[in-house]
C-alpha positions in Angstrom: 8.4 82.0 9.7 12.0 83.4 9.5 12.8 81.6 6.2 9.8 83.1 4.6 10.8 86.6 5.8 14.3 86.1 4.4 12.9 84.8 1.0 10.4 87.7 0.7 13.0 90.3 1.7 15.4 88.8 -0.8 12.9 88.8 -3.7 11.9 92.4 -3.0 15.5 93.6 -2.7 16.4 91.8 -6.0 13.6 93.7 -7.7 14.4 97.1 -6.1 18.1 97.0 -6.6 17.8 95.7 -10.1 15.9 98.8 -11.0 18.3 101.3 -9.4 21.6 99.8 -10.3 23.0 99.9 -13.8 22.5 96.5 -15.5 23.8 96.9 -19.1 26.9 95.1 -20.2 29.8 97.5 -20.1 27.9 99.5 -17.5 27.4 96.9 -14.8 27.6 98.0 -11.2 29.8 96.2 -8.8 26.6 95.5 -6.9 24.5 93.3 -9.2 22.0 91.5 -6.8 21.3 87.8 -6.8 19.8 87.9 -3.3 17.2 85.2 -3.9 19.9 82.7 -4.7 21.7 83.7 -1.5 18.5 83.3 0.5 18.2 79.6 -0.5 21.6 79.0 1.0 20.8 80.9 4.2 17.4 79.3 4.9 18.6 75.6 4.6 19.4 75.2 8.4 15.7 76.1 9.1 14.8 72.9 7.2 17.1 70.5 8.9 15.9 66.9 8.4 13.1 68.3 6.2 14.9 68.2 2.9 11.8 67.4 0.8 10.0 70.5 2.3 13.1 72.5 1.6 13.3 71.5 -2.0 9.6 72.2 -2.5 10.1 75.6 -1.0 13.1 76.3 -3.2 11.2 75.1 -6.3 8.2 77.4 -5.5 10.6 80.3 -4.8 12.2 79.7 -8.2 8.8 79.7 -9.8 7.9 83.0 -8.2 11.3 84.4 -9.4 10.5 83.2 -12.9 7.1 84.9 -12.8 8.3 88.2 -11.4 11.8 88.7 -13.0 12.7 86.4 -15.9 9.6 85.3 -17.9 11.3 81.9 -18.5 8.7 79.8 -16.8 10.2 76.8 -14.8 13.8 77.7 -15.7 14.7 79.2 -12.3 12.4 76.8 -10.5 14.4 73.9 -11.9 17.7 75.7 -11.5 16.9 76.7 -7.9 16.0 73.1 -7.1 19.4 72.0 -8.5 21.1 74.6 -6.4 19.1 73.3 -3.4 20.6 69.8 -4.0 24.1 71.4 -4.0 23.3 73.2 -0.7 22.0 69.9 0.8 25.3 68.2 -0.2 27.5 70.9 1.3 25.4 71.3 4.5 25.7 67.6 5.2 29.5 67.4 4.5 30.9 70.7 5.6 30.6 72.6 8.9 28.8 75.9 8.9 31.2 78.9 9.1 31.6 82.3 7.6 34.2 80.8 5.3 31.8 78.1 4.1 29.1 80.7 3.4 31.7 82.7 1.5 32.8 79.8 -0.7 29.3 78.4 -1.2 27.9 81.8 -2.2 30.6 82.1 -4.8 29.9 78.5 -6.0 26.1 79.1 -6.2 26.3 82.4 -8.0 28.9 80.9 -10.4 26.7 77.9 -11.2 23.6 80.1 -11.7 25.4 82.6 -14.0 27.1 80.0 -16.0 23.9 77.9 -16.4 22.0 81.0 -17.5 24.8 82.0 -19.9 24.7 78.5 -21.4 20.9 78.7 -21.8 21.0 82.1 -23.4 23.8 81.0 -25.8 22.2 77.7 -26.6 18.8 79.1 -27.5 20.3 82.3 -29.0 18.0 84.5 -26.8 20.7 87.2 -26.6 24.1 87.4 -28.1 26.4 86.2 -25.3 30.0 85.2 -25.0 32.1 83.7 -22.2 33.6 87.1 -21.5 30.2 88.6 -20.9 29.2 85.8 -18.6 32.5 86.2 -16.7 32.0 90.0 -16.6 28.5 89.6 -15.1 29.7 87.0 -12.7 32.5 89.1 -11.4 30.2 92.0 -10.9 27.6 90.0 -9.0 29.8 88.5 -6.4 30.7 91.5 -4.3 27.2 92.5 -3.1 26.0 88.9 -2.8 28.8 87.7 -0.6 28.3 90.7 1.6 24.5 90.0 1.8 25.2 86.3 2.6 27.6 87.1 5.4 25.3 89.8 6.9 22.3 87.4 6.9 24.4 84.6 8.3 25.6 86.9 11.1 22.1 88.0 11.9 20.9 84.4 12.0 23.8 83.5 14.3 22.3 86.0 16.8 18.9 84.4 16.8 18.0 82.1 19.8 18.3 78.4 19.1 14.6 77.8 19.4 14.1 79.5 16.0 16.6 77.2 14.3 16.3 73.5 13.6 20.0 73.0 13.7 23.0 74.9 14.9 24.5 77.2 12.3 28.0 76.8 13.9 
């Protein structure tokens, strides 16, 4: 139940904050949200030893994200699944800490923004350059790292019966 609350909250916050924060290139806020991507990192421990279920959940979340926010059907579903595989790799090879959450959030946001930039450039959907991708990436990290650390801290406070594995 908790992972679904986190995912729904993240989807809603993505939409709300995207409407209230400036989003034009050259007028980007330092607080560009990518909370849904952060949520797929934070919910992984709730799916310990249920990787298939986790990847299906992440795929469906990406599909919902596509339908509500990007209008590029299956793009985010596939990309979120790929990010889910990255998370799976890190979760099995690196101990959970605030530093790991920090580093992994930077990695996930970077992979997402670069992949999106490559797609937009490759299909000429919008005029985009490396500088614009870097600009958007640099402006999306501040709020997303803060959100990830806050969610991680809150989950740390939950009793163990709600988590499949220790987040420490």
